[in-house]
N, C-alpha and C positions, 0 to 999 in steps of 0.2 A: 111453855115451850121454848127450850135453849135449842139454838139454832148454830152448831157447830161450822165450819167454813166449810170444814171438808172430814168426814168418818172413812179413813180406813176402813173400820171395820165392818161400818154397813158395807160398803161397797164391795168388801172379799164376801162377806159372809153368805152373795147370793150364791158362792162358787163352792159354797164349802165341802158339799160330798165330794164332788170332783177335783180339790184341790188335793184333799186327803189321798184319794184314789192314787191321784197323780204322782205325790208324792211319794206313797207306798209302791207304785210301780218302779222308779227312779230306783227309790232302796233296793227292792228285791232285783233290779239288772246288775247291778254291782257294777255298772260305768258311770262315771258322775262326771266325769270332761271328754267332750268331744264324740258324744255319740249318738244314737238314734233320735233322741229328743230335740238336738240342737240340730242336725240335720232336718228334720219333718220341721219343724221351725222355721229356720232359712227359707225352705221352699213355699211353706207356705204365707211366710211375710210376703217374700218375693213377689209371688204371683197377685197377694192385695196390691202392693206396691205399684203390679206393674213393670217391674225389673225384672232384668235378667240375671241377677245374682245377688246376694243377699250374707253379708259375714256377720253371726252373732261375737258382740263383744260385751269387757266386762262394763261399758256405762255411757252416758251422751259424750260424753268429754275424749274418752277413747274414742268413741267412732270419728271425732271432731279430728282428734289431734294424731287418730293413722291417717285419714284421709290427706292429710300435708305432709304426712312423712311419705306415703304413697307418691304422691306429687312430686315431693323432689327428689326421692328414689328413681323416678321415672323417667328424669328432665324434666318434668313441665312446670316445674319450680325451682328455684336456686335460693339458695337461706339468703335471706339479707331481703327477699323481693315481698315488696306492700302491697298488705293483703285491707282490703275495705270491708271493714265490719261494721254495722248500725251501734250506734254510743247505746241503747237502751235496748239492753237483753240482761240473760245472766252472764255473771265474768266468763263462765268456762268457756263461752265464745271467741272470745281474745287470747285466756289462755293456752289453747288450742292453737291458736298462730301464733303468740309468745316462746314459747313452750317446742314449737317445731322449728324455730330459728327465725324467724320471718317475720317482718313487721306489718303488728294493727294500726290502720289507719282510717282513725272514728269516721264516722256520718251521720249525719242529723236523722229522723223519721219523721215521717207525715201526722200532725199533730193529731188528723182525724181518723187515722188507721194505726198509729203507733210502730206500723212497717217503713222500712227506706222506701224512698222511689225515685224516679228518676232524674229526677230535681237535684235536691240532696246529695245524690252521686254524684253526678255532672259535677259538682263543686269540687270533690277533693279525688275526683283521678286524676291519676299525672302518668307521668310517663315509665313511674317505675310501678306505677300500678299492674299485676301479674292476675290478681283474683279478685274476686267478691266474694266472702263470704252473706247471702243472704236468708235472714230468720225470716221463719214464717212466725211472729209472734203472740200469744193469747191461741191460737188456734186458726190464725187468719192469712193466706196465700198472700205474699209482697207482688207490686200490681210487674209481673213476670212478662206478661208481652211486652211494657216496655223495657224493663229491665235487657231482657235478652234481646230488643232489640238492638239498645244501644252497646251493651259488653260486647256481640256477637262481632258488631262492625271494627269493635278496637282489637278481636281476638284476646278479650280477655274471660279466664278461667271463671263459671259460675260452680261454686258450692252451696247446698244448702244444708240449714240449718233447721231439720223439722220433729225437733225434739220436742214442738207443742201443738202441731199438728198432724199427727196421723191421720191419713184418710180423706183432709183438705182438699178440695178439688177449686181450680179456675177457669170457668168454660169450660166443665168438663174434664180438664187435664187436672191428675194427681199432683200434691207437693209429695218435692221429691224425684220426680220425671222432667225437669227443665237443665239444672246440671248436671256436670262430669262426674260426680259421685253427691250421695246423701246421708246424711249423720241424726238417730234417731236415738229419744234416752225413753226407757222404758220405768224410768224413775215410779215408786210406787204412785205416786199423785198425777200420774201423767192416763189422759183419757185410754189409753193401754197403758197397764202399770205393772210392773211385776210385785212380787212380794221381795224387795232387795232391787241393789242395782243391776244393771242390767243396757245393753243399747244393742246396735247395729246401724251397720252400714249398706247401704244399696246401692247399685250401680249396671251400668249396662256395659262396663267398657270389663274386659278380659281381666286384662290387665292389672288394671287396678285391686280386682277381687282376688285375685292371684297374689299381688305383693302384699294386702292387708293380710290374707291369711297367713303369710310370711309374717310379717312385721310384730301381729298379735301373739304365734305364738313360737316366742324367744328366738325368729328370723328363718324361720325352717315351718316347712309342713311336714316334714316326718323328724320322728325324736333322732335327735344328736348330730342332723344335720343343720349347720347353722348357716345358712347363703348371706345372712345379712344381720347388720345389729336391728333387734329385734326385743318387744319387748313383753310383759305376758298382761294379754286380755283378753279372755276368754270367757263368751257365756258359759255359765254352769248348766246343768244338763238338768235340774230341780225346777230351775226360775225359765228353759225354754217349755218344760211339760207344762207350768203356770201359765206363760204366755199362750201356748195354742189353746187353751181353754178361752183365755180372757176374751183373744183374736176372733173367734167365733161370734161373739158379740159387742164386738169395736161398733158396727152400724149401725144398734140399736143404742146403746150409749148413746152415740150423735146425735141419733136424733130425738132422744131425750132431752140433751142438752141445749137442742136448736129450739124444742120445743119453750124451755125454761127460760131462754135468752129470749124466745121473741116476746114472751109475757113481759117480760123485762121493759125491753124495747118498747112495745106498744103500750102498757098498761102503766108505768113509771113517768109521771109529768108533773117535772118538777121543774121549777127555773133555776135551780142551785146546781141540775144534773146535766151532763154532757154526756151521750150515749157513744158508743163506738160505732164507727161509720162502718154497714152494711151494706153490699149490692144481691140481694134474695135472688135476683134471676139469673146472675152470672157467677155468683159462688157460695160453693159450701164450706163458711166459716163452721168449725167444729168446736167451738166455745171451749178453750181449755180452761181458759179463764172470760170471767165478763168484768171488763174494766171499766170503771165511770170516769168521768173527770168532773172534779167538784174546786173550787176553791175556796171550800170550806169543809173539807175533809176531816180534821181532827175535830172539829165541833159535830160531824158526822158520825165519826169514828166512835165515839163517847157516846152519841144519841144511841145509836144502835148495842152498842153494847148495854147499855142503861136496859135496853128493852129484849137484852140477852141473843141478839146476832153477832158472830163473831164474821169480822172481816181479813183482809190483810191487805198487804200495802207488795205491789212486786212493779217496780223494784224501789226501792229508797232513795238509790245515785242512780245515773246514766255508769258505765264502766270509767269512763274515761274520769271520772269525778270520784273515784275511787284511789286510797291511799296509795294500791298497786300500780296506777297506772298515771295518777295527775302531775307526773314528774317525768312520764315518759311520750307526751304527746303533741306529735307535729305541725300536728295542722292545726293550734290553739286559733288562729284568724279565725276559721271557721263559726256561724252564730249557732249556737244549738239549743233546743227548745228544753227549757227546765221543766221535767217532768218529777222529779222529787216530790212538787207540793201539791201535788191535785189529781193522781191516779189513787182509786180506789179499787180492789177487786171484792165483788156482793159472792154470797155463796152458792155456787152452782155442781151439781154432779147431779147424777142417775137415778141418786138416792133421797134426795130434797121431796118431800111428799107436797101433792097441791095446796094443803094447809100451810105449810111452811112457804112457802113462795107468796099466798095471799098475804099473810102476813108482812113479809120481806117489803112486796109492794103498798103495802098499806102506810106502813111506817113508814118507806120512801116519800109516798107523798105528803105526809104528815107532820115531814122534818120541816122546820119553819124558814 
């Protein structure tokens, strides 16, 4: 029994008939950009997230980039302003800052949660800090109560990167509802995944919503009326139609992932393994990834491969250690935890069978 890290064929096969019907509906409509499917998805996703506004865009990176461009356009940020971002994230989090003409300042994260915390954040905040990009990594919300208290008193904006945390909650409050605007990715491997690239921005701010709609559509809402310098980043009709189908099952998807994660945490008992920290009473971790820590990672990878279990590493280098950013780090005196050598993601999806979970747990417990 070979267990892949993730089978997108299996994930989407559950919806094959609905997806085919949706594609056929869009093809027959003759409207492939900014049509009824996008409008319907924006409404449905904003309601799911508890937000007043949702803008469908091309991908998760664009969602972040457009938020920062909009904040600059609305004079809430200025070119060169410092934006704090956790170093343990996908590089898109930093690229969106840099490519908007802003300055990323990297921050350490908590080794037990993999998320930014108030202690690490307070060490890098300066008079130049104008916003913090809070990444809810692996499906777990960052400690937003503490962060909000710290940043609100300093009048520092919060932007949320919710690319991995659709539906996650903290104290009953959803990811994406803490900051001025939030970015989502619907990359196919996400808990809510399209069948191609797709993304969205949610916000309760009408001006941000309007500005992002202009920016994403060549700088204007109406054809040939270009009010600002924009780009082309639009969620297309067929992906919106697919996402509408999969959104209906998102909570069911989350529950399956939570059950598998609970089994991993409760049943894998190996002194070489450190499980992620979870507060089941106060948070809803949606487990986009189940990431363990082990000082014997390479040995464990080889052992699992030999037993037909595929794993992955997210992320082999922190952003500030990549070639793109290693010479651009201004706060190099900040001590950062080295996550590159001990993090490992175990298979976790709604399509993994109980027998496969049994096998993974058994193998992990037998790892010498």
